[in-house]
Structures are given as structure tokens and as C-alpha cells.
N, C-alpha and C positions, 0 to 999 in steps of 0.2 A: 480490656477490649474497648474500642471507641467507635464512633460512627464511621470513620474512614475504613476500618477493618471490616465493618459490616457491609459497606457499599462496594468496596474494591476487592480485587483478588479473584482467584478461580472460583471460590465458594461464595463470593459476595452477591448481594442482591442484584446489582446491576448486570453482572455477568449472567446470572440465572435468567433474568428477564430478557436480555439480549438474545440468548439462545432461542427463546420462544417467540420473540416479536420482531427482531431485526433480521433482515435478509442477509445472506452471506455476501462477501465481497464480490464473488463471481456473478451472483444474481444482479447486484447493483451494476457491475461492469456491463453485463449483457443488456440490461435495460438502457444504459447509455448508448451502447452500440446500435440498438434498434432505433433510438431517438435520432441518432445522427445518420442512419442509413448506411452504416459500414457493413454491408452484406454483399455477397457475390452477385446478387441480382441488381444491385444499384451502383456498384463501383468496380472499375476494371483493374486488372493486374497492374497495368502500366501506371494508372492513376495512383495506386498505392505505392508503388516503387518510387515514383517521382515526387510524391507528396508525403512520404512517410513521416517526416519530422512534424509537419503541421497536423496531419491526421492523428498522430499519437498525442500531441499536445491538446488538441480539441477534445479527444476522447477522455482525457484525464479531467479536463475542465467540466465536461458534461457529467462525468461520473461523480464529481464532487457535488454538483447540483442535485443529482439523484440521491446521493447519500444524505445530504442535508435535509431533503424532504422527508426521508424515513426517520432520520434522527430527531427532527423537530416533533414529529408525531409520537415517537417513542417517549421522549422526555416530557411531552405535554400530557399524554393520556395514559401512560402505563405505570410510572413509578409510584406516584402518590396513591392512585386507586389500588395498586397492588398491596401497599402497606395498610390501607384501610381494610382490605379484604382479609389480611392476616389478623387484624384486630377483631373484626366481626366473627371470624371463625375460631378465635381464641388460640391461634397458633403460637408456638413459642419461638419461632424463628425471628431473627433480627430484632431483638428486644429494644435496642437503643433507638432504632428507626421508629419503632412503634411508640416508644415513650415520647419521642420528639413530636410526632403527629398528635398524640393525645394531649400533650402540654399546649401545643398551638391551638388546638380545638378548645381547650378549657380557657385559654387566655382570650380568645375571641368571644366566647360566651360571656365572660366577665367584663368585657371591654366597657360596656355602658355603665358599669358600676364603679369603674376606676376613675377617680377624679384626677389623680396624678398619672400621666401617661408615661413617665420616665421608666417605671418598672417594665411596662409592656415593651417599650422601645429597646431597653437593655436586654430583655429576654429574647426578643426576636432577633436582635443583632447578634447576640452571642450564639444562640442555637442555630439559626439559619446560616450564619457565616460558615460554621464548621461543616454543615450539611452541603452547602453549595461549593465550598472549597473541594471537598471530597468528590462531589459530583463532577465538577469540571476537570479535575485531575483524571478521573476515570474516563471521561469523555475524550480527553487528549490521547490517552493510552489506547482506547478503542479505535480511534481514527488511524493511528499509526499501524496497529496490528492488521486492520482490515485493508489498509491501503496497499501493503506490500503484495498480497496475493492478487489483487485486482490489476495492478500494474503489469504483472506477468500475463494476466488474461488478455489485456489490451494488446500487448506485443504479440502474443500467440495468434490473436485474431488477424492482426495485420500481416503477420508472416503467412498465414493461410491464404489471405486474399491476394498477397503478392506472389503466391505460388512457390514459396521456398520450402523445400523438404527439410524436416527437422525431427529430432526426438526431444522430448521434454521430460524434466524431472528424472533424469537418469543419474548414474553414478560412475565416476572415473576416479577412483580412490576417494574423492570427495563429491558432494552433490553438485550436479550441473543443471541449471535451469533450462538452457537450450543448447543442443548439440546439432549443428548443421553440417552435412545433410543427414547423417545417420550414425548409429553406433557401429554398424558393419563397415561403413566407409572409414570411420575413425580407426578401426582396428587395422586397416590396410594402409591408410595414408594419414596418419595422425596430425602431421604438420600442415596439411591442407584443409583440415576441417576447421570449423569455427566454433569456439567455446564461448558462450555468452552467459555471464552471471548477471542477475537482475537485482538491484537494490533500490528501493524507492528513494532513500536518502543515504548519504554516506555516514550517517550516525549508526546505521545498522552494522552488524558485525561482518564486514566483508573480508577482513584480512585472514581470518581463520579458514574460510572456505577457499580462498585463493591459494593459500599456502598448501592446503591439502591437494589441490589440483596440480600445483607446481611439482609436488612430490611424484605425481604420475607422469611427469615429463610430457605435458600436453602441448607445449609450444606457446604461442601468444594467446592470451586470454583477453576477452573484451568484457568490460564491466559497464552495464547500462544503468543510468540513474535518471530519476524524474526530478531531481533537485532543480528548482527554478531560482534559487537565491545564490548567485555566483560567489558571494562572500562566505558561504558555508562550505565551499569546496576549498579545502586548505592545501597550501603548498606542501606541507609535510606529508599529507596523504598522497599527493601526486608523486612526490619523491619516492615514497614507499612503493607505489605502483610501478614506477620505472624500474626499481630494483627487482620486482617480481615479474617483469615482462608483461605488464597489464596495460591495455589501452582503455582509457575512460571514454565512454560515449555519453554526450550531453546534448541538450537541445542546441540547435544551430546558433541562436542568439547568444547563449552562454559562451560557446566557442569563440565567436567573433568579438564579443565584448571584453573577454578577460584572458583567453588562452590561445591567441593567434600564434604565439611563438612556441607553444607546447605541442610538439608533434605526437605525443602520446595522449593527447586529448583531442577527440574528433567529434563533429556533430553527427546527428542521426542521418542527415542527407549523405554525408561522406561515407559513413559506415555502410549504408545500403548501396549507394550508387557506385562506390569505388571498391570497398572491401568485399562485400557480399557478392556483388555481381561479378567481380573478377574471379572469386572463388567458384561461383556457379558455373562459369565457362569451363573451368577445369573439371568440375564434377560431371558436367554433361559429356565432355570428351571421354571421361572414364565410365560412362554408361549410367549415370544417375540422372533420372528424369525429374523435371519440376512437377509440382502438384497440379498445375493447370496448363 
């Protein structure tokens, strides 16, 4: 066992502390929504529909700021004190982390008696490098895992404000993040419903979920992403989406800058104001009412 295994993983120290001290992705997303005023009392249905792309982008930026605030406090005031607490209470958990802190404490106490500082520098460099390497790897993993759920939360909030009826986290052979307007409507008019799968980035495992949905013969599927680096959206992924009858939904600037000639890549504005609104007209004629 090494310090990485103690810090990372399901049973690692960082995961244990996060569960106790870090708010969930949905709580962070909700705080961002309140800060921006994305509530029914402060924004109209038409404002959301017309500005969906910008509102979603701003929500994710504000959410990141909120997350960083909690994250900074967590890493600054929870990890080292928690290890000291284990030492003081003579707990046997995470012995390598405990040993590191003990050694650093001893080194600092001896510092004034050490004429040659090379030993101290070597010790701190070797010991702390491994600690911080594991720390920042875990940090990156945590950001990715929390980001996915909150992205769905932001879209859900905007759908509600826009008055779109939908079911969430349902199953049609495979998992579905959003099904518009409802499961009952889909059972009658499956090709007129909208299936929206949500992935924060395309590094996530989108192909398996899409393939499962295709097996249920659901028609065209929309895949929404929050990816802001156009170079991380690969042509081979887009070719695969074409073969699976999938339309990728990206921020408007990504569509304009790189994918103008790709008909199966659309911006959020087009998705809402062309695709969803056209479908909504049909839903209403068939007796489905909007939420507002």
C-alpha cells in the first residue's frame, strides 16, 4: 500500500472526508442558480427559451465558482486536521498519511538543529510530492464525477423555467436523462418524442448508453455536452454518432467555429428554438400542455 491508495478510491481518506464536508453537485448547482436569479419569480419562460444557450453557459460558470469556494475550504481546513485527529485519537486508519504528518512535524522541530538543510529539502520534496500528486489526481477525479450530475440539474432547471414537460432519469431499454414530453406520450408517438442524453464531456461513456437506446428503436437521439474545447470533440466520435442517428448539442459558439457544415451537430439555441419548439407544437395539438 502507498499514500495514493490511502488517499484515493472509494475507501480513501479524501472520499470519506468529502462525504462529510463537501456538498453534493446538486446543492452546488442550486446555489449557483440562486446567485444568478434563475428562478420563476425573476425570469420568464420566453427569456429562457430565447436565451437558453447563454443561460446554461453562465450557470455552469457560476457553478464552477461555487464549487471552487467549497473545494478551497475543504482542502485548506479539513484534510490535515483530520489526519492530526487520527494521530491524537490513536486510530489505526490511514497509517501512511499519519506517518507522513508525524515525519514532517519531527523534521520541523529539528530544523533549527540541522546545519545542512539538504536532508530536510530532500525529505520534504520526496514525501510531499507523492502526497500532493495523489491529492491533485483525486481532486481532478472528484471534479469530473460531481460535474456530470450538476450539468443535468442545470438543464432540468432551465427546462422547468421554459415550461417544457419532461420525464427525467427514466429507462427505455437503456437509461434516459430526459424524455420530452412524457413516457406516456412516447408509448403512443415514439418518433415525435425527444430523447436527450446528457454528458458533461465526450470522454464519458456515451456510446454504450446510446447503443442501448437504439436497440429500443427510439428514433433520433440528442446528446447534450458542456464541452467548451472544440478540439476535444473528435471527428471519429461524430462519425459514430451519425451512424447511430444521434444529434450532438453543443454551445452555439462551438457550432459556429468548427461544425457549421455538420448537420448532426447543432447549438443549444437551435435545439430549443427549432427542434424542441417544433415538437412542442405537435405535442400541444395532441393534448399535451406545457408546464407554465
